C-alpha positions, 0 to 999 in steps of 0.5 A, spaced: 466 460 506 468 465 512 474 461 512 476 464 505 477 471 508 483 469 514 490 469 513 492 463 518 499 460 516 500 467 510 506 471 511 504 478 509 510 484 507 507 491 508 512 497 505 512 503 509 508 500 514 511 504 521 505 509 522 499 510 518 496 507 513 501 502 512 500 500 520 493 500 520 493 495 514 499 491 518 494 491 523 489 489 519 492 483 516 495 480 523 488 481 525 486 476 520 491 471 521 497 473 518 504 474 520 506 481 518 513 484 516 513 491 517 518 495 513 521 503 513 528 506 512 528 508 519 530 502 524 528 505 530 521 507 528 520 499 525 523 496 531 517 501 534 512 499 530 512 491 531 513 492 539 506 495 539 503 490 534 506 484 538 504 488 545 497 486 541 497 479 542 499 480 533 505 476 530 510 481 527 517 482 524 519 487 521 525 488 515 529 495 514 530 498 506 529 503 502 525 501 497 528 506 492 534 502 492 533 496 487 539 492 490 538 493 497 530 491 496 532 484 492 537 483 498 532 484 504 527 480 500 531 474 499 533 475 507 527 475 509 524 469 505 531 465 507 529 467 514 522 467 515 519 463 510 516 465 503 512 472 503 505 470 501 502 477 501 505 483 499 502 490 500 506 496 496 505 502 501 511 507 501 510 513 498 510 520 498 506 526 496 509 533 494 504 539 494 506 545 490 504 548 483 507 544 478 510 549 474 515 550 480 516 543 481 524 542 481 526 536 477 529 533 483 523 533 487 519 529 481 524 524 481 524 523 488 517 523 488 516 518 482 522 513 484 519 512 491 511 512 489 512 508 482 520 506 482 518 503 489 512 499 486 517 495 481 523 495 485 519 490 491 514 487 486 519 484 482 524 482 488 518 479 491 514 476 484 520 472 482 519 467 489 511 468 488 512 465 480 516 459 482 511 457 487 506 458 482 502 463 488 501 470 491 498 476 492 501 483 491 496 489 493 499 496 490 496 502 495 493 507 489 489 513 491 483 517 488 488 521 484 489 514 481 483 517 478 481 524 479 487 530 479 487 537 483 491 543 483 498 542 486 499 535 486 500 533 479 506 529 480 502 525 486 496 524 481 501 522 475 504 516 480 498 514 482 496 513 475 502 509 474 500 504 479 493 503 476 496 501 470 502 497 472 498 493 476 494 491 470 502 491 467 503 485 473 497 482 472 497 482 465 506 478 466 504 474 472 496 472 473 499 466 468 503 464 474 498 463 480 498 470 482 493 475 483 495 483 483 490 489 485 490 495 487 487 498 492 485 505 492 483 510 498 480 516 498 481 522 504 483 519 510 485 521 517 493 520 517 498 524 519 501 526 512 493 529 511 493 532 518 494 540 514 488 538 511 484 535 516 486 542 520 484 546 514 477 548 515 476 550 507 478 544 505 474 539 510 469 543 509 469 541 501 471 535 502 465 533 507 460 536 501 464 532 496 463 526 499 457 522 499 459 518 506 459 526 508 466 525 512 473 523 512 475 515 513 479 512 518 485 508 516 481 502 519 476 502 514 481 500 509 483 493 513 477 489 510 478 491 503 486 488 504 484 482 507 479 481 501 484 482 496 490 478 501 485 472 502 483 466 498 476 469 497 479 474 491 482 468 487 479 470 481 480 477 482 486 480 478 488 487 475 483 491 479 483 497 483 478 497 488 477 505 491 474 505 498 472 513 498 466 513 501 463 514 494 467 520 492 469 517 484 462 516 483 459 522 483 459 529 480 
């Protein structure tokens, strides 16, 4: 049974994986046996992250493209399939945050966030799924958030984008499950990352979070890897269209 969780001879593309949660997920899948393909928009950062994993003895490659560019994504995915072989697993992790009162958010900032957090999931999933559907197998994991379920002041666009990712996950399941694909979402709570460092360093927010979270602490990015490996592996072959919250219990209590 434990072999069902191994990812040997599988290839995983993880978008937005040169740092933070994306890099941690890439490392976790590689440690489970997968060849991982890192992605970012900056070639130097992608090369550096790839070298870091290779120095740890892990099987890593990289591909530089912008998830918001529909044609560039399709071209890059086709090139990866031709150069490396089938993409068996896709993790849509690329995303950004914008903290501002909703009445002050510009149209440009709204569209920039939506084109990355939601449009990027559509672009990459469509490009990868075309190949997966032809093979009648594949795993897609969309990275949501506790904001797929809950809102907070100053992050309404982000919450809207992650709520949409949750529903897009269900829509992908509706259209693609019959072709042998499993599409699920992983929804992290509050984790210590570079992007969250300002919140980690804010005593008032950090104290509130510790009190609000049943586990009584921030999450560590490595604690997302087990759930990601499960959703990427044969162990989850009959799990489809679901959102798995990894949040220390935050969304389970009031």
